[in-house]
MIPA-503003 format. One line per 8 residues: number of its first residue (from 0); for each residue x, y, z of N, C-alpha, C. Coordinates in steps of 0.2 Angstrom, whole numbers, plus 2048, in hexadecimal, padded with zeros to 3 digits. Example, Ala and Ser with C-alpha at 12.3 -4.5 7.8 and 13.67 -1.06 7.14 Angstrom:
2
0) 842:7E4:827:83E:7EA:827:842:7F0:827 ~ 840:7F5:823:844:7FB:824:840:800:827
END
This chain:
396
0) EDA:476:646:ED8:473:64D:EDB:46C:64D ~ EDE:46B:652:EE1:464:653:EDC:45F:656 ~ EDC:459:653:ED8:454:656:EDB:44F:65B ~ ED8:44F:660:EDB:44B:666:EDA:443:665 ~ EDF:440:664:EDF:439:663:EDB:435:669 ~ ED7:430:667:ED3:42C:66C:ED8:427:66F ~ EDB:428:674:EE0:424:677:EDC:420:67D ~ EDC:419:67D:ED9:415:682:EDE:414:688
8) EDC:415:68D:EE0:413:693:EE3:40C:693 ~ EE8:40B:696:EEB:404:697:EE6:400:69B ~ EE6:3FA:699:EE1:3F5:69C:EDA:3F5:69A ~ ED9:3FA:695:ED2:3FB:693:ED0:3F5:68E ~ ECA:3F2:690:EC8:3EC:68C:EC2:3EE:688 ~ EC1:3EC:681:EBC:3EE:67D:EB6:3EA:67F ~ EB0:3ED:67E:EAA:3E9:67F:EAA:3E2:67B ~ EA7:3DD:67E:EA7:3D6:67B:EA4:3D6:674
16) E9F:3DA:673:E9D:3DA:66C:EA1:3DD:666 ~ EA7:3E0:669:EAC:3E2:664:EB2:3DE:664 ~ EB2:3D9:668:EB7:3D4:668:EB6:3CE:663 ~ EBA:3CE:65E:EB8:3C9:659:EB8:3C2:65B ~ EBD:3C0:65F:EBD:3B9:662:EB7:3B7:666 ~ EB5:3BC:66A:EAF:3BB:66E:EA8:3BA:66A ~ EA8:3BF:665:EA2:3BF:661:EA2:3B8:65D ~ EA8:3B5:65B:EA8:3AF:657:EA5:3A9:65C
24) EA8:3AA:662:EA6:3A4:667:E9E:3A5:668 ~ E9B:3AB:669:E94:3AB:66A:E90:3A9:664 ~ E92:3AA:65E:E8F:3A8:658:E8F:3A0:658 ~ E95:39D:65A:E95:396:65A:E91:393:65F ~ E90:396:665:E8C:393:66A:E84:394:668 ~ E83:399:665:E7C:39A:662:E7A:394:65D ~ E7F:393:658:E7E:38E:653:E7D:387:656 ~ E81:386:65B:E81:37F:65F:E7A:37E:662
32) E78:384:665:E71:383:669:E6C:382:664 ~ E6C:386:65E:E67:385:659:E67:37E:656 ~ E6C:37B:655:E6D:374:652:E6A:36F:657 ~ E6C:370:65E:E6A:36C:663:E62:36C:664 ~ E60:372:664:E58:373:664:E55:370:65F ~ E58:370:659:E55:36D:653:E55:365:654 ~ E5A:362:656:E5B:35B:657:E56:359:65C ~ E56:35D:662:E51:35B:667:E4A:35B:664
40) E48:360:660:E41:360:65E:E40:35A:659 ~ E45:358:655:E44:353:650:E43:34C:654 ~ E47:34B:659:E47:345:65D:E41:344:660 ~ E3F:34A:664:E38:34A:667:E32:349:663 ~ E32:34C:65D:E2D:34B:658:E2C:344:656 ~ E32:341:654:E33:33A:652:E30:335:657 ~ E32:336:65D:E30:332:663:E29:332:664 ~ E26:338:663:E1F:339:664:E1B:336:65E
48) E1D:336:658:E1A:333:653:E1A:32B:653 ~ E20:329:655:E21:322:656:E1C:31F:65C ~ E1B:323:661:E17:321:667:E10:321:664 ~ E0E:326:660:E07:327:65E:E05:321:659 ~ E0A:31E:656:E09:318:651:E0A:312:655 ~ E0C:312:65B:E0D:30B:65E:E14:308:65C ~ E19:30B:659:E1F:308:657:E24:309:65C ~ E27:303:65F:E2C:303:664:E33:304:661
56) E37:307:664:E3E:308:662:E43:304:666 ~ E49:303:663:E4E:2FF:666:E50:2FA:661 ~ E55:2F6:663:E58:2F1:65F:E56:2EA:661 ~ E51:2E9:665:E4F:2E2:667:E4C:2DE:661 ~ E4A:2E1:65C:E48:2DD:656:E4D:2D9:653 ~ E54:2DB:654:E59:2D7:651:E59:2D0:653 ~ E56:2CE:659:E56:2C7:65C:E50:2C4:659 ~ E4B:2C7:656:E45:2C3:653:E47:2BF:64D
64) E42:2BA:64C:E43:2B6:646:E42:2B9:640 ~ E46:2B9:63B:E45:2BC:634:E3F:2B9:630 ~ E3F:2B3:62F:E3A:2AF:62C:E3A:2B0:624 ~ E40:2B2:621:E40:2B2:61A:E47:2AF:618 ~ E48:2AD:612:E4E:2AA:60F:E52:2AF:60C ~ E59:2AE:60B:E5D:2B2:607:E61:2AE:602 ~ E61:2B0:5FC:E64:2AD:5F7:E6B:2AB:5F7 ~ E6F:2B0:5FA:E77:2AE:5FB:E79:2B0:602
72) E7C:2AB:605:E7E:2AC:60C:E85:2A9:60C ~ E8A:2AD:60F:E90:2AB:610:E91:2A7:617 ~ E8C:2A8:61C:E8C:2A4:622:E86:2A0:622 ~ E85:29C:627:E7F:298:628:E79:29C:629 ~ E74:29B:626:E6E:29F:627:E68:29B:624 ~ E62:29C:628:E5C:299:626:E56:29E:628 ~ E50:29C:626:E4A:2A1:627:E49:2A2:62E ~ E4C:29D:633:E4B:29E:63A:E50:2A2:63D
80) E55:2A5:639:E5A:2A9:63C:E57:2B0:63E ~ E5B:2B4:642:E58:2BA:644:E5A:2C0:63F ~ E56:2C5:641:E58:2CB:63D:E5F:2CE:63D ~ E62:2CC:643:E69:2CE:644:E6D:2CA:63F ~ E6B:2C4:63E:E6F:2C0:639:E6E:2C2:632 ~ E68:2C5:631:E67:2C8:62A:E6C:2CE:629 ~ E6D:2D2:62E:E71:2D7:62E:E78:2D5:62C ~ E7B:2D0:62F:E81:2CD:62E:E82:2CA:627
88) E7D:2C7:625:E7D:2C4:61E:E7D:2CA:619 ~ E79:2CF:61A:E79:2D4:615:E80:2D8:615 ~ E83:2D9:61B:E89:2DC:61C:E8F:2D8:618 ~ E8F:2D2:619:E94:2CD:616:E93:2CE:60E ~ E8D:2CD:60C:E8C:2CE:605:E8E:2D4:602 ~ E8D:2DA:605:E8F:2E0:603:E97:2E1:603 ~ E9A:2DE:608:EA1:2DE:608:EA4:2DA:603 ~ EA1:2D4:601:EA3:2CF:5FC:EA3:2D3:5F5
96) E9D:2D6:5F3:E9D:2D9:5EC:EA1:2DF:5EC ~ EA2:2E3:5F2:EA6:2E9:5F2:EAD:2E7:5F1 ~ EAF:2E2:5F5:EB6:2E0:5F5:EB9:2DE:5EE ~ EB5:2D9:5EC:EB6:2D6:5E5:EB6:2DB:5E0 ~ EB1:2E0:5E0:EB0:2E5:5DB:EB6:2EA:5DB ~ EB9:2EC:5E1:EBF:2F0:5E2:EC5:2ED:5DF ~ EC6:2E6:5E0:ECB:2E2:5DD:ECB:2E2:5D5 ~ EC5:2E0:5D3:EC4:2E0:5CB:EC5:2E6:5C8
104) EC2:2EC:5CB:EC2:2F2:5C8:EC9:2F5:5C8 ~ ECD:2F4:5CD:ED4:2F6:5CD:ED8:2F3:5C8 ~ ED7:2EC:5C7:EDB:2E9:5C2:ED9:2EB:5BB ~ ED3:2EB:5BA:ED0:2ED:5B3:ED2:2F5:5B2 ~ ED1:2F9:5B7:ED3:300:5B6:EDA:301:5B4 ~ EDE:2FE:5B8:EE5:2FF:5B7:EE7:2FD:5B0 ~ EE5:2F7:5AE:EE7:2F4:5A7:EE4:2F9:5A2 ~ EDE:2FB:5A2:EDB:2FF:59D:EDE:306:59D
112) EE0:309:5A3:EE3:30F:5A4:EEA:30F:5A0 ~ EEE:30A:5A1:EF4:30A:59E:EF3:308:597 ~ EEF:304:595:EED:303:58E:EEB:30A:58A ~ EE8:30E:58E:EE6:314:58B:EEC:319:588 ~ EF1:317:58B:EF7:31B:589:EFC:317:585 ~ EFA:311:582:EFE:30D:57E:F00:310:578 ~ F06:30F:575:F07:312:56F:F04:30E:569 ~ F01:308:56B:EFD:304:566:EF6:308:565
120) EF5:30A:55F:EEF:30E:55D:EE9:30A:55F ~ EE8:304:55D:EE2:300:55E:EE1:2FF:566 ~ EE6:2FD:569:EE5:2FC:571:EE3:302:574 ~ EE6:308:572:EE4:30E:575:EDD:310:574 ~ EDB:30F:56E:ED4:311:56C:ECF:30C:56F ~ ED1:306:570:ECC:301:573:ECB:303:57A ~ ED1:305:57E:ED1:307:585:ECC:30D:585 ~ ECD:312:581:EC9:318:581:EC2:317:580
128) EC0:312:57B:EB9:310:57A:EB6:30D:580 ~ EBA:309:584:EB8:306:58A:EB6:30B:58F ~ EBB:310:590:EB9:315:595:EB3:319:593 ~ EB3:31C:58D:EAE:320:58B:EA7:31D:58B ~ EA7:316:58A:EA1:313:58A:E9E:311:591 ~ EA2:30E:595:E9F:30C:59B:E9E:311:5A1 ~ EA3:317:5A0:EA2:31C:5A5:E9C:321:5A4 ~ E99:320:59E:E94:325:59C:E8D:322:59C
136) E8D:31B:59E:E87:318:59E:E85:317:5A6 ~ E7F:319:5A8:E7D:319:5AF:E7F:312:5B2 ~ E81:311:5B8:E83:30B:5BB:E7D:306:5BC ~ E77:309:5BD:E71:305:5BE:E6F:302:5B7 ~ E70:305:5B2:E6E:302:5AB:E73:2FC:5AA ~ E7A:2FD:5AC:E7E:2F8:5AB:E7D:2F2:5AF ~ E7A:2F3:5B5:E78:2ED:5B9:E72:2EA:5B6 ~ E6E:2ED:5B3:E68:2EA:5B0:E6A:2E7:5A9
144) E6F:2E9:5A6:E72:2E6:5A0:E75:2DF:5A2 ~ E79:2DF:5A6:E7C:2D9:5A8:E77:2D4:5AB ~ E72:2D6:5AE:E6E:2D2:5B2:E68:2CF:5AD ~ E65:2D4:5A9:E5F:2D2:5A5:E61:2D0:59E ~ E66:2D4:59B:E68:2D3:594:E6D:2CD:593 ~ E71:2CC:598:E76:2C7:598:E75:2C0:59C ~ E74:2C1:5A2:E74:2BB:5A7:E6D:2B8:5A7 ~ E68:2BC:5A6:E61:2B9:5A6:E5F:2B6:59F
152) E64:2B7:59A:E63:2B3:594:E67:2AD:593 ~ E6A:2AB:598:E6E:2A5:598:E69:29F:597 ~ E6C:299:595:E67:293:595:E65:290:59C ~ E60:28C:59C:E5E:289:5A2:E63:284:5A5 ~ E62:282:5AB:E67:27D:5AE:E68:277:5AA ~ E63:274:5A7:E64:26E:5A3:E68:26F:59D ~ E69:276:59A:E6D:277:594:E72:27C:596 ~ E75:27B:59C:E7A:27F:59F:E80:27F:59A
160) E84:285:59A:E8A:286:597:E90:282:59B ~ E93:27D:599:E97:279:59D:E9F:27B:59B ~ EA3:27C:5A0:EAA:27D:59F:EAD:277:5A3 ~ EAF:272:59E:EB1:26C:5A1:EAB:268:5A4 ~ EAD:265:5AA:EA8:261:5AD:EA7:264:5B4 ~ EAA:26A:5B6:EAA:26C:5BC:EA6:273:5BD ~ EA6:277:5B8:EA3:27E:5B8:E9D:27E:5B3 ~ E98:281:5B6:E92:282:5B2:E8F:289:5B3
168) E8C:28B:5AD:E89:292:5AD:E82:292:5AA ~ E7D:294:5AD:E76:294:5AB:E73:29A:5AE ~ E6C:29A:5AC:E68:2A0:5AE:E68:2A1:5B6 ~ E69:29B:5BA:E69:29B:5C1:E6F:29D:5C4 ~ E75:29E:5C0:E7B:2A0:5C3:E81:29C:5C1 ~ E86:29D:5C4:E8D:299:5C2:E8E:294:5C8 ~ E8F:28E:5C6:E90:288:5CA:E98:286:5CA ~ E9B:286:5D0:EA2:284:5D0:EA3:27F:5D5
176) EA9:27B:5D4:EAA:276:5D9:EAC:279:5E0 ~ EAA:275:5E5:EAB:278:5EC:EB0:274:5F0 ~ EB5:277:5F2:EBA:273:5F6:EB8:271:5FD ~ EB9:26B:5FF:EB8:268:605:EBE:266:609 ~ EC0:26A:60E:EC6:269:611:EC6:264:616 ~ ECB:260:616:ECC:25A:61B:ED1:25C:620 ~ ED2:257:625:ED7:258:62A:EDE:25A:628 ~ EE1:25F:62B:EE8:261:629:EE8:266:624
184) EE2:269:621:EE2:26E:61C:EE4:275:620 ~ EE4:275:626:EE5:27C:629:EEC:27E:629 ~ EF1:279:627:EF8:27B:626:EF9:27F:620 ~ EF5:27E:61B:EF5:282:615:EF4:289:615 ~ EEE:28B:618:EEE:293:619:EF3:296:61D ~ EF5:292:623:EFA:294:627:F01:295:623 ~ F02:291:61F:F08:291:61B:F08:297:616 ~ F02:298:613:F00:29E:60F:F02:2A4:612
192) EFF:2A5:618:F00:2AB:61C:F08:2AC:61D ~ F0B:2A7:61F:F12:2A8:621:F16:2A9:61A ~ F14:2A7:615:F17:2A8:60E:F16:2B0:60C ~ F10:2B3:60E:F0F:2BA:60D:F14:2BE:611 ~ F14:2BC:617:F19:2C0:61C:F20:2BF:61A ~ F22:2B9:617:F29:2B8:615:F2A:2BD:60F ~ F25:2BD:60A:F26:2C1:604:F27:2C8:606 ~ F23:2CB:60B:F23:2D2:60D:F2A:2D3:60F
200) F2D:2CF:614:F33:2D0:616:F39:2D0:611 ~ F38:2CB:60C:F3C:2CB:606:F3C:2D2:602 ~ F36:2D4:601:F36:2DB:5FE:F39:2E0:601 ~ F38:2E1:608:F3C:2E6:60C:F43:2E5:60C ~ F45:2DF:60D:F4D:2DE:60D:F50:2DF:606 ~ F4C:2DE:601:F4F:2DF:5FA:F4F:2E7:5F9 ~ F4A:2EA:5FB:F4A:2F2:5FA:F50:2F5:5FE ~ F52:2F2:604:F57:2F5:608:F5E:2F3:605
208) F5E:2ED:602:F64:2EB:5FF:F65:2EF:5F8 ~ F60:2F0:5F5:F61:2F4:5EF:F63:2FB:5F0 ~ F61:2FE:5F6:F63:305:5F8:F6A:305:5FA ~ F6C:2FF:5FD:F73:2FF:5FF:F78:2FD:5FA ~ F77:2F9:5F5:F7B:2F6:5F1:F7A:2F7:5E9 ~ F73:2F9:5E8:F71:2FB:5E1:F6F:2F4:5DE ~ F6F:2EE:5E1:F6E:2E8:5DE:F66:2E6:5E0 ~ F63:2E3:5DB:F5C:2E2:5DC:F5B:2DA:5DA
216) F57:2D7:5DE:F55:2D0:5DD:F4E:2D0:5DA ~ F4C:2CB:5D6:F45:2CB:5D3:F40:2C8:5D8 ~ F3E:2CD:5DD:F3A:2CB:5E2:F33:2CA:5E0 ~ F31:2CC:5DB:F2A:2CB:5D9:F29:2C3:5D7 ~ F2D:2C1:5D3:F2D:2BA:5D2:F2F:2B5:5D8 ~ F33:2B7:5DC:F35:2B4:5E2:F2F:2B4:5E6 ~ F2C:2B9:5E7:F26:2B9:5EC:F20:2B5:5E9 ~ F1F:2B5:5E2:F1A:2B0:5E0:F1C:2A9:5E1
224) F22:2A7:5E1:F24:2A0:5E2:F23:29F:5E9 ~ F25:2A3:5EE:F24:2A2:5F5:F1D:2A2:5F7 ~ F19:2A6:5F4:F12:2A7:5F6:F0E:2A1:5F4 ~ F0F:29F:5EE:F0B:299:5EB:F0F:292:5EB ~ F16:293:5EC:F19:28C:5EC:F19:289:5F3 ~ F1A:28D:5F8:F1A:28A:5FF:F14:286:600 ~ F0E:28A:600:F07:286:601:F06:280:5FD ~ F09:281:5F6:F08:27B:5F2:F0C:275:5F4
232) F12:276:5F7:F16:271:5FA:F13:26E:600 ~ F10:272:604:F0D:270:60A:F07:26C:608 ~ F03:26E:603:EFD:26A:601:EFF:263:5FE ~ F05:263:5FB:F07:25C:5F8:F09:258:5FE ~ F0D:25B:603:F10:257:608:F0A:255:60D ~ F05:258:60E:EFF:256:612:EFB:251:60F ~ EFC:24F:608:EF8:24B:605:EF2:24E:602 ~ EF2:254:600:EEC:258:5FD:EE6:256:601
240) EE5:259:607:EDF:258:60B:ED9:25C:609 ~ ED7:25C:603:ED2:25F:600:ECE:25B:5FB ~ EC8:25B:5FB:EC4:258:5F5:EBF:25D:5F2 ~ EBD:25B:5ED:EB8:260:5E9:EB1:25D:5E8 ~ EAC:261:5EA:EA5:25F:5E9:EA3:263:5E2 ~ EA2:25F:5DD:EA0:261:5D7:E98:263:5D6 ~ E97:268:5D3:E8F:269:5D2:E8C:264:5CD ~ E87:261:5CF:E83:25C:5CB:E7C:25E:5C9
248) E7A:25D:5C3:E73:25F:5C1:E6F:259:5C4 ~ E6A:25C:5C8:E65:258:5CC:E5E:25B:5CA ~ E5B:257:5C5:E54:25A:5C3:E55:260:5BF ~ E52:266:5C2:E52:26C:5BE:E57:271:5C0 ~ E5C:26F:5C5:E61:273:5C7:E67:26F:5CA ~ E6C:273:5CB:E72:270:5CD:E72:26F:5D5 ~ E76:26A:5D7:E77:269:5DE:E7E:268:5E0 ~ E80:26A:5E6:E87:26A:5E7:E8B:26F:5E4
256) E92:270:5E7:E96:275:5E4:E94:27C:5E7 ~ E97:281:5E4:E96:288:5E6:E92:28B:5E0 ~ E8C:28F:5E3:E88:292:5DE:E89:29A:5DF ~ E8B:29D:5D9:E8B:2A4:5D9:E85:2A7:5D5 ~ E81:2AA:5D9:E7A:2AC:5D6:E7B:2B2:5D1 ~ E77:2B2:5CC:E78:2B7:5C6:E77:2BE:5C9 ~ E74:2C0:5CE:E73:2C6:5D1:E7A:2C9:5D3 ~ E7E:2C4:5D6:E85:2C6:5D8:E89:2C8:5D2
264) E89:2C3:5CD:E8D:2C4:5C7:E8B:2CB:5C4 ~ E85:2CC:5C3:E83:2D2:5BF:E85:2D8:5C3 ~ E84:2D9:5CA:E86:2DE:5CE:E8E:2DF:5CE ~ E92:2DA:5CE:E99:2DA:5CF:E9C:2DC:5C8 ~ E99:2D9:5C2:E9C:2DB:5BC:E9A:2E3:5BB ~ E94:2E5:5BC:E93:2EC:5BB:E97:2F1:5BF ~ E97:2EF:5C6:E9B:2F4:5CA:EA3:2F4:5C8 ~ EA5:2EE:5C6:EAC:2EE:5C4:EAE:2F1:5BE
272) EAA:2F0:5B9:EAB:2F3:5B2:EAA:2FB:5B2 ~ EA4:2FD:5B6:EA3:304:5B6:EA8:308:5BA ~ EAA:305:5C0:EAF:309:5C4:EB6:309:5C0 ~ EB7:303:5BD:EBE:303:5B9:EBF:308:5B4 ~ EB9:30A:5B1:EBA:30F:5AC:EBC:316:5AF ~ EBA:317:5B5:EBD:31E:5B8:EC4:31D:5BB ~ EC5:317:5BE:ECC:315:5C0:ED1:316:5BA ~ ECF:314:5B4:ED4:314:5AF:ED5:31B:5AD
280) ED1:320:5AD:ED2:327:5AC:ED7:329:5B2 ~ ED6:327:5B8:EDA:329:5BD:EE1:327:5BC ~ EE2:321:5BA:EE9:31E:5B9:EEC:322:5B3 ~ EE8:323:5AE:EEB:327:5A8:EED:32E:5AA ~ EE9:331:5AE:EEB:338:5B0:EF1:338:5B4 ~ EF1:333:5B9:EF7:332:5BD:EFE:331:5BA ~ EFD:32D:5B4:F03:32B:5B1:F05:331:5AD ~ F01:335:5AA:F02:33B:5A6:F05:341:5AA
288) F03:340:5B1:F06:345:5B5:F0D:345:5B7 ~ F10:33F:5B5:F17:33E:5B6:F1B:342:5B1 ~ F20:346:5B3:F24:34A:5AE:F27:346:5A9 ~ F28:348:5A2:F2B:344:59D:F32:343:59E ~ F35:347:5A2:F3C:346:5A4:F3E:340:5A7 ~ F39:33D:5AB:F3A:337:5AF:F3A:331:5AA ~ F36:331:5A5:F36:32B:5A1:F3C:32C:59C ~ F3D:332:59A:F43:333:596:F4A:331:599
296) F4A:333:59F:F50:331:5A3:F51:329:5A4 ~ F4B:326:5A5:F4B:31E:5A5:F4D:31B:59F ~ F4A:31E:599:F4C:31B:593:F53:31D:591 ~ F56:322:593:F5D:323:592:F61:31E:595 ~ F5F:31B:59A:F62:316:59E:F61:30F:59A ~ F5E:30F:595:F5C:309:591:F58:304:594 ~ F53:307:599:F4F:302:59C:F49:300:598 ~ F47:2FA:598:F41:2F8:593:F3B:2FC:595
304) F36:2FC:591:F30:300:592:F2C:2FD:598 ~ F2C:2F7:599:F28:2F4:59F:F2B:2F6:5A5 ~ F32:2F6:5A5:F35:2F8:5AC:F35:300:5AD ~ F35:304:5A8:F34:30B:5A9:F2D:30C:5AC ~ F28:308:5A9:F21:309:5AC:F20:307:5B3 ~ F23:301:5B4:F23:2FE:5BB:F27:301:5C0 ~ F2D:303:5BF:F32:305:5C4:F32:30D:5C4 ~ F30:311:5BF:F31:318:5BF:F2A:31B:5BF
312) F26:319:5BA:F20:31D:5B9:F1A:31C:5BE ~ F19:315:5BF:F13:313:5C3:F14:315:5CA ~ F1A:314:5CD:F1C:316:5D4:F1A:31E:5D5 ~ F1C:322:5D1:F1B:329:5D1:F14:32B:5D0 ~ F11:327:5CB:F0A:329:5CA:F05:327:5CF ~ F07:322:5D3:F03:320:5D9:F01:326:5DE ~ F06:32A:5DE:F05:330:5E3:EFF:334:5E0 ~ EFE:334:5DA:EF8:338:5D7:EF2:334:5D6
320) EF3:32E:5D6:EED:329:5D4:EE9:328:5DB ~ EED:327:5E0:EE9:324:5E6:EE4:329:5E9 ~ EE4:32F:5EA:EDF:333:5EC:ED8:333:5E9 ~ ED8:333:5E2:ED2:332:5DE:ED0:32B:5DE ~ ED4:327:5DE:ED3:31F:5DF:ECF:31E:5E5 ~ ED0:321:5EA:ECC:320:5F0:EC5:321:5EF ~ EC4:327:5EC:EBD:329:5EB:EB9:324:5E7 ~ EBD:321:5E2:EB9:31C:5DE:EB8:315:5E2
328) EBC:313:5E6:EBB:30E:5EA:EB5:30F:5EF ~ EB4:315:5F2:EAF:316:5F6:EA8:316:5F2 ~ EA9:319:5EC:EA3:319:5E7:EA0:312:5E6 ~ EA5:30E:5E4:EA3:307:5E2:EA0:303:5E8 ~ EA3:304:5EE:E9F:301:5F4:E98:304:5F5 ~ E98:30A:5F5:E91:30D:5F6:E8C:30C:5F0 ~ E8F:30B:5EA:E8B:309:5E4:E88:302:5E5 ~ E8B:2FE:5E9:E89:2F7:5E9:E82:2F7:5EC
336) E7F:2FC:5EF:E79:2FD:5F2:E73:2FC:5EC ~ E75:2FD:5E6:E71:2FC:5E0:E6F:2F5:5DF ~ E72:2F1:5E3:E70:2E9:5E3:E69:2E8:5E4 ~ E66:2EC:5E7:E5F:2EB:5E9:E5A:2EB:5E2 ~ E5D:2EE:5DD:E59:2EF:5D7:E59:2E8:5D3 ~ E5D:2E4:5D4:E5D:2DD:5D1:E5C:2D7:5D6 ~ E5B:2D9:5DD:E5A:2D4:5E2:E60:2D1:5E5 ~ E66:2D4:5E4:E6C:2D1:5E7:E6B:2D2:5EF
344) E6C:2CD:5F3:E6B:2CE:5FA:E71:2D2:5FE ~ E72:2D8:5FD:E77:2DC:600:E73:2DF:606 ~ E77:2E3:60A:E74:2E6:610:E6E:2EA:60F ~ E6E:2EE:60A:E68:2F3:608:E62:2EE:606 ~ E63:2E9:602:E5D:2E5:600:E5B:2E1:606 ~ E5F:2DE:60A:E5D:2D9:60F:E5B:2DC:615 ~ E5F:2E1:617:E5E:2E4:61E:E5A:2EA:61D ~ E5C:2EF:619:E58:2F5:619:E52:2F4:614
352) E51:2EF:611:E4B:2ED:60D:E46:2E8:611 ~ E48:2E2:610:E43:2DD:613:E42:2DD:61A ~ E48:2DE:61E:E48:2DF:625:E44:2E5:627 ~ E45:2EA:624:E41:2F1:626:E3A:2F0:625 ~ E38:2ED:61F:E31:2EC:61D:E2D:2E7:622 ~ E31:2E2:625:E2E:2DE:62A:E2D:2E0:631 ~ E32:2E4:633:E33:2E6:63A:E30:2ED:63B ~ E30:2F2:636:E2E:2F8:637:E33:2FD:63B
360) E39:2FA:63C:E3E:2FE:640:E42:302:63C ~ E3F:307:639:E42:30B:634:E48:30F:636 ~ E48:312:63C:E4D:316:63F:E53:312:640 ~ E52:30C:644:E58:308:646:E5B:305:63F ~ E57:302:63B:E5A:2FF:635:E5D:303:631 ~ E5B:309:62F:E5E:30E:62B:E64:311:62E ~ E64:312:635:E6A:314:638:E70:30F:638 ~ E6E:309:639:E73:303:639:E76:303:632
368) E72:303:62D:E74:303:626:E79:309:624 ~ E77:30F:626:E7B:315:625:E81:314:628 ~ E81:312:62F:E87:311:633:E8C:30C:62F ~ E8A:307:62D:E8E:302:629:E92:305:623 ~ E8E:308:61F:E91:30B:619:E96:311:61B ~ E94:315:621:E99:31A:623:E9F:317:626 ~ E9F:311:62A:EA5:30E:62D:EA9:30B:627 ~ EA6:308:622:EAA:305:61D:EAE:30A:619
376) EAA:310:618:EAD:315:614:EB3:318:618 ~ EB2:319:61E:EB8:31C:622:EBE:317:623 ~ EBC:311:623:EC2:30C:623:EC6:30C:61D ~ EC2:30C:617:EC5:30C:611:EC9:313:610 ~ EC7:318:612:ECA:31F:612:ED0:31E:616 ~ ED0:31C:61C:ED6:31B:620:EDB:317:61D ~ ED9:311:61B:EDF:30D:617:EE2:311:611 ~ EDE:314:60D:EE1:317:607:EE5:31D:609
384) EE3:321:60E:EE7:326:611:EEE:324:613 ~ EED:31E:617:EF4:31B:619:EF8:319:614 ~ EF5:316:60F:EF9:314:609:EFC:31A:605 ~ EF8:31F:604:EFA:325:601:F00:328:604 ~ F00:328:60B:F05:32B:60F:F0C:326:60E ~ F0B:320:60D:F10:31B:60C:F14:31D:605 ~ F10:31E:600:F13:31F:5FA:F15:327:5F8 ~ F13:32B:5FD:F14:332:5FC:F1C:334:5FC
392) F1E:339:5F9:F25:33B:5F9:F27:33E:600 ~ F2C:33C:602:F2E:33E:609:F34:343:608 ~ F32:349:60A:F37:34F:609:F3D:34E:60E ~ F43:350:60C:F48:350:611:F49:356:615
END
C-alpha cells in the first residue's frame, strides 16, 4: 500500500510555536520581563526599607562638610572640605598608586622575564626564584610585610637614615626636596611637550626612511637628547627659575619638602613586585612563542644578541604579550583597594570607608566607587586594545 506524502499547499505558514525564530523571540521577551520584574521588586523593597529607617537617598551629601583629615592629598584639602572633595582625593590617590604601580611592575616584569631566559645560569635562577617566591605569596601578606616588617621598623625622625643632606627616611615616611617654581618656569614643560612631539615625528620619519632606503638613524639616543636636552637648554637660558625647599628636622618631625607616607610606599612596593612576577612569566612565554627560525635568521646576519632581542624578538613577542598584560594591569589597579588594610587613603578607604560610615549613604557611595573602578578598567582596556591593534600583524 502506498503512503501519500504530506504535501503542504503553497503559502502555508506553520504555527508560531513551531517557528524557531519566533520561539526564541518569545523566550527572550519572557526573560527580559522576569529580570525587569526582579529589579522593580528589589528597588521597591530597598526604597521601602530606607523610608522605614528614615534614610534619605540622593547625592546631596556630597556638599556637606567632611570633618576629618586625610594623610595624603594631591590637591588642597582640610577637615572643612566637603565629601565631594574626599571623593576626588581618594580617586587621585588611587590613580597615583595604580599608575606608578603599572609603570614599576612593567619595568621590573620585563627585566625579570628577559633575565629568566638568560644563558647565564645564575641570572636565570635568580629570576626564577623571584617569580616563584613573589607570585605564590598572597598580596595582602606582602603588603603587611613591607608595612609592618620593613617600614614600621625604621628609626625615628631624630635618627633618620640620611642620603646626603636632602633625603631622609624614617618610620614616618620618606622626605624629599620640594621644587618651588618661579616666574618663567612655564616655558620648560611647554618645551618638554614640544620635544616629545618632535621625537615622535623623528621616529615616524626614520621608519619611513628605513622602509624606503634601508638606512636607519639611532633615533633612540637622538630622542633622548631632544627630550631632555631642549628643556635643559631652556632651563639654563631662563636662569633656572626654580628653587628647592629642603626637609628640615623641627622637634620630633621633619617640616618642609615632600613627604611620602609609609602606607603609600608599602602598597606601591607590594603591588609592583607582586604584579611584576606575573608579567615576567608573560614576557617569558611571549618570547618563547617566537619561532627559533627568527632568531637563527637574525644571528645568520651577524646581528648582536641585544639587537636580535630588541629588533626581532621583542616586537614580535609583544603581539603575544599584550592581551594577558592587560589583565595584569587591571588586576593591579583593582588590587590597590587593599590599601584600606594599612590605612592608605585611597578611594575605598576614604570614600567607601570613612565617608560611608559618617553619612550612611551606602547605595550612593558604593555605586560611585564601583562606577569609578569600572570606568578606569574600561579605559585601560580600550587603550590596550588600541595598542594591541597597532602592533598586530597586518595581512595583505
